[in-house]
C-alpha positions in Angstrom: 15.7 -19.5 127.7 13.1 -17.4 125.9 15.7 -14.8 124.9 17.9 -17.5 123.5 15.1 -19.0 121.5 14.3 -15.5 120.2 17.9 -15.0 119.1 18.0 -18.3 117.4 14.9 -17.4 115.4 16.5 -14.1 114.4 19.6 -15.9 113.2 17.6 -18.3 111.1 15.6 -15.5 109.5 18.7 -13.6 108.8 20.3 -16.7 107.2 17.3 -17.3 105.1 17.3 -13.7 103.8 20.9 -13.8 103.0 20.5 -17.1 101.1 17.6 -15.6 99.0 19.7 -12.6 98.1 22.6 -14.8 96.9 20.4 -17.0 94.6 18.5 -14.1 93.1 19.3 -13.2 89.5 19.5 -9.6 88.3 16.8 -8.7 85.7 18.4 -6.6 82.9 17.0 -3.2 82.3 15.1 -2.7 79.0 15.1 0.7 77.4 12.1 2.3 75.5 13.9 2.0 72.3 14.5 -1.7 72.8 10.8 -2.1 73.4 9.9 -0.5 70.2 12.3 -2.5 68.1 12.2 -5.9 69.4 9.4 -8.2 68.4 8.0 -11.0 70.3 8.3 -14.5 68.8 4.6 -14.4 68.0 4.9 -11.1 66.0 7.9 -12.5 64.1 6.0 -15.6 63.0 3.0 -13.5 61.9 5.4 -11.3 59.9 6.9 -14.3 58.1 3.5 -15.6 57.0 2.0 -12.3 56.0 4.8 -10.3 54.3 6.6 -11.9 51.3 10.4 -11.5 51.1 11.3 -8.8 48.6 13.5 -9.8 45.7 16.6 -7.9 45.0 16.2 -5.1 42.5 16.8 -5.9 38.8 19.8 -4.6 36.9 19.2 -2.6 33.6 20.0 -5.7 31.6 17.6 -7.8 33.6 14.9 -5.2 33.1 15.4 -5.3 29.4 15.0 -9.0 29.3 11.6 -8.7 31.1 10.2 -6.4 28.4 8.1 -8.1 25.8 8.8 -7.8 22.1 5.4 -6.4 21.6 6.1 -3.5 24.0 9.3 -2.6 22.0 7.5 -2.7 18.6 6.0 0.6 17.4 2.2 0.8 17.3 0.6 0.3 13.9 -2.2 2.7 13.1 -5.2 1.4 11.2 -5.4 2.9 7.7 -8.2 5.4 7.3 -11.3 4.4 5.4 -11.0 5.0 1.7 -13.3 7.3 -0.2 -15.5 6.4 -3.1 -13.9 5.7 -6.4 -15.9 8.5 -8.2 -13.7 11.0 -6.3 -10.7 9.5 -8.1 -9.6 7.7 -4.9 -7.8 4.5 -4.5 -10.7 2.5 -3.2 -10.4 -1.3 -3.5 -13.4 -3.1 -5.1 -13.6 -6.8 -5.7 -12.8 -7.8 -9.2 -16.0 -8.7 -11.0 -17.0 -12.1 -12.0 -16.1 -12.7 -15.7 -18.9 -12.8 -18.2 -19.1 -15.6 -20.8 -17.2 -13.4 -23.3 -14.5 -12.7 -20.8 -14.2 -16.2 -19.4 -11.3 -17.1 -21.7 -9.3 -14.2 -20.2 -9.9 -14.9 -16.5 -8.4 -18.4 -16.4 -5.1 -19.1 -14.8 -3.4 -15.8 -15.7 -3.3 -14.0 -12.4 0.2 -14.4 -10.9 1.9 -16.7 -13.3 2.5 -14.1 -15.9 3.0 -10.9 -14.0 6.8 -11.3 -14.3 6.3 -10.1 -17.9 5.6 -6.7 -16.5 8.8 -6.5 -14.4 10.8 -3.3 -15.0 7.9 -1.9 -17.2 6.1 1.4 -17.3 2.6 2.3 -18.4 2.3 5.6 -20.2 -0.9 7.4 -21.0 -3.6 10.0 -20.3 -6.4 10.3 -17.8 -7.9 6.9 -18.9 -4.5 5.3 -18.0 -4.5 7.2 -14.7 -7.9 5.5 -13.8 -6.2 2.1 -14.4 -3.1 3.2 -12.4 -5.4 4.0 -9.5 -6.8 0.6 -9.6 -3.5 -1.1 -9.5 -2.2 1.1 -6.7 -5.3 0.3 -4.6 -4.9 -3.4 -5.2 -1.2 -3.3 -4.2 -2.0 -1.2 -1.1 -4.3 -4.0 0.0 -1.6 -6.6 -0.3 -2.3 -8.1 -3.8 0.4 -8.7 -6.4 -0.2 -6.6 -9.5 1.9 -6.5 -12.6 5.1 -7.1 -10.7 6.9 -3.8 -10.1 5.5 -1.9 -13.1 5.4 1.8 -12.8 2.9 4.5 -14.3 3.6 7.7 -16.1 0.3 9.5 -16.7 -1.0 13.0 -17.2 -4.6 14.2 -16.6 -3.9 17.5 -18.5 -5.0 16.4 -21.9 -1.7 15.1 -23.2 -1.7 14.1 -26.9 0.5 12.1 -29.3 1.0 15.5 -31.0 2.7 16.7 -27.8 5.0 13.8 -27.6 6.2 14.2 -31.2 6.5 18.0 -31.0 3.7 18.8 -33.4 2.0 21.0 -30.9 2.8 24.7 -30.8 5.3 25.6 -28.2 2.8 27.5 -26.1 0.4 24.6 -26.0 2.7 21.6 -25.9 2.3 19.4 -22.9 4.9 17.2 -21.3 5.1 14.4 -18.8 6.6 15.4 -15.4 9.1 13.1 -13.9 10.9 13.8 -10.6 9.5 17.3 -10.5 10.6 18.3 -14.0 8.8 18.4 -17.3 10.7 16.5 -19.9 10.1 14.8 -23.3 8.8 11.3 -23.0 11.8 9.6 -24.7 14.1 11.4 -22.2 12.1 10.2 -19.2 12.1 6.6 -20.5 15.8 6.7 -20.7 16.2 8.1 -17.3 13.9 5.5 -15.8 15.9 2.7 -17.4 12.9 0.5 -18.0 12.8 -2.5 -20.3 9.4 -2.2 -21.6 6.8 0.5 -22.2 3.0 0.2 -22.6 1.5 3.3 -24.3 -2.1 4.3 -24.5 -2.6 7.7 -26.2 -4.6 9.3 -28.9 -8.0 10.0 -27.4 -7.1 13.6 -26.6 -5.9 14.1 -30.2 -9.3 13.1 -31.5 -10.9 15.2 -28.8 -9.3 18.4 -30.0 -10.2 17.7 -33.7 -7.3 15.9 -35.2 -8.4 13.1 -37.5 -7.8 9.4 -37.0 -5.4 9.3 -39.9 -3.4 12.2 -38.6 -3.1 10.6 -35.1 -2.1 7.2 -36.7 0.7 9.0 -38.6 1.9 10.6 -35.4 2.1 7.2 -33.8 4.3 6.2 -36.7 6.6 9.1 -35.8 6.4 8.6 -32.0 7.6 5.0 -31.7 10.8 5.6 -33.8 11.4 8.7 -31.7 11.3 6.7 -28.5 13.4 4.0 -30.0 16.1 6.4 -31.2 16.8 7.4 -27.6 16.0 3.9 -26.2 17.1 1.4 -28.7 16.6 -1.7 -26.5 13.2 -0.6 -25.2 10.3 -2.9 -26.0 7.3 -0.8 -27.1 3.8 -2.1 -26.7 0.7 -0.1 -27.8 -2.6 -0.3 -26.0 -5.7 0.7 -28.0 -8.0 3.4 -26.4 -11.3 2.6 -24.8 -14.6 3.5 -26.4 -17.1 6.0 -25.0 -20.4 5.3 -23.3 -23.5 5.4 -25.5 -24.7 8.8 -24.3 -24.2 11.7 -26.6 -23.2 13.9 -23.7 -19.8 15.5 -23.8 -17.9 17.6 -21.3 -17.6 21.3 -22.2 -13.8 21.0 -22.5 -14.1 18.7 -25.5 -13.8 20.8 -28.7 -14.7 17.9 -31.1 -18.5 17.4 -30.5 -18.3 14.3 -32.8 -16.1 12.4 -30.3 -17.8 9.1 -29.7 -17.5 5.4 -29.8 -17.6 5.2 -33.7 -14.6 7.6 -33.9 -12.7 6.0 -31.1 -13.3 2.4 -32.4 -12.2 3.4 -35.8 -9.0 4.8 -34.4 -8.5 1.6 -32.3 -8.9 -0.6 -35.3 -6.6 1.4 -37.5 -4.0 1.6 -34.7 -4.1 -2.2 -34.4 -3.5 -2.6 -38.1 -0.7 -0.1 -38.1 1.0 -1.9 -35.3 0.7 -5.2 -37.1 2.2 -3.7 -40.2 5.1 -2.2 -38.2 5.7 -5.3 -36.2 4.8 -3.6 -32.9 3.0 -5.5 -30.2 -0.4 -4.4 -29.4 -3.0 -5.0 -26.6 -6.4 -4.5 -27.9 -8.1 -3.0 -24.9 -10.8 -1.4 -27.0 -12.1 -4.8 -28.2 -11.9 -6.3 -24.7 -14.1 -3.7 -23.0 -16.7 -2.6 -25.6 -20.2 -4.0 -25.6 -21.9 -5.6 -28.7 -23.0 -2.1 -29.8 -19.4 -0.8 -29.7 -19.8 1.4 -26.6 -18.2 1.4 -23.2 -20.8 -0.1 -20.9 -22.2 2.3 -18.3 -21.1 -0.1 -15.6 -17.5 0.3 -16.8 -17.5 4.1 -16.7 -16.9 6.4 -13.7 -18.2 9.5 -15.3 -20.6 8.3 -18.1 -18.0 9.4 -20.6 -14.7 7.6 -21.4 -12.9 7.3 -18.0 -12.9 3.8 -16.7 -13.8 2.6 -13.2 -12.3 -0.3 -11.2 -14.7 -2.9 -12.7 -13.4 -2.0 -16.2 -9.8 -1.8 -14.9 -10.1 -5.4 -13.8 -11.0 -6.4 -17.4 -8.0 -4.4 -18.7 -5.8 -6.2 -16.2 -7.0 -9.6 -17.4 -6.5 -8.4 -21.0 -2.8 -7.5 -20.2 -2.2 -10.8 -18.4 -3.7 -12.7 -21.3 -1.3 -10.8 -23.6 1.6 -11.6 -21.3 0.7 -15.3 -21.3 0.9 -15.4 -25.1 4.3 -13.5 -25.2 5.8 -15.8 -22.5 4.6 -19.0 -24.1 5.7 -18.2 -27.6 
């Protein structure tokens, strides 16, 4: 009986073992590589919250659309500081407040009459060059000045005698235009301007020519210009006076050059223009003080050359002249 019971027990145990083996599921084998590449659900969730999804790369066209307009524009450098005007620079200074004597000039004549100077040229010597520097400086700083008027100047002592050919061939001076020395009337024709403003004569007096000789050369110069440029409107500007000092530069032969001589020339030149029917801008009368001199505050060298303060008065005088011409 005991043996049978033992056998029954063995059979039961064997059946249990076989049943367990049949219901057991096989666990798949995981390689080392799979362990390194697979992530747990926890690690994937953490990755989704901490690492943003990368956008696809832009095309060239898309990249150009992302570039701002400012990045495409060239950089603009600041202009260098300007040097003082006494070094013949193009420094901009504020136009002076008008005096009582000038108040009539500085009314509403700033921009409304600058059209008169369109397609014009200002011709002169070193005094005119000082005025030209003032206009260029104002334009450079964004102000409208005398429309598109140009300047043709010489700082080499040019005279009316040079223009009309009364100087000796060795000493005759010419204006230079486009790199070439030429007679004034030829340059004016090449420029194709409609109006010319001329301020000359001071250097004639400086080398010793008389007032009357210089006036007579003016009478020759204007027809000479008109012969080559028959439709050109010629306007004469009287010369400025000198400061009250008796000092003269060494390069001035005529030691009598002073305000009395320059004012006499200006007055006679104005009369000549009136007789000949030529328009004249009396700069001399506009800038001289009650004693007939160029005020020291208007001079850049204590001689005859005008500074920016005086140039502002010359500008007002020209605009006043233009106002009269346009309203006639």
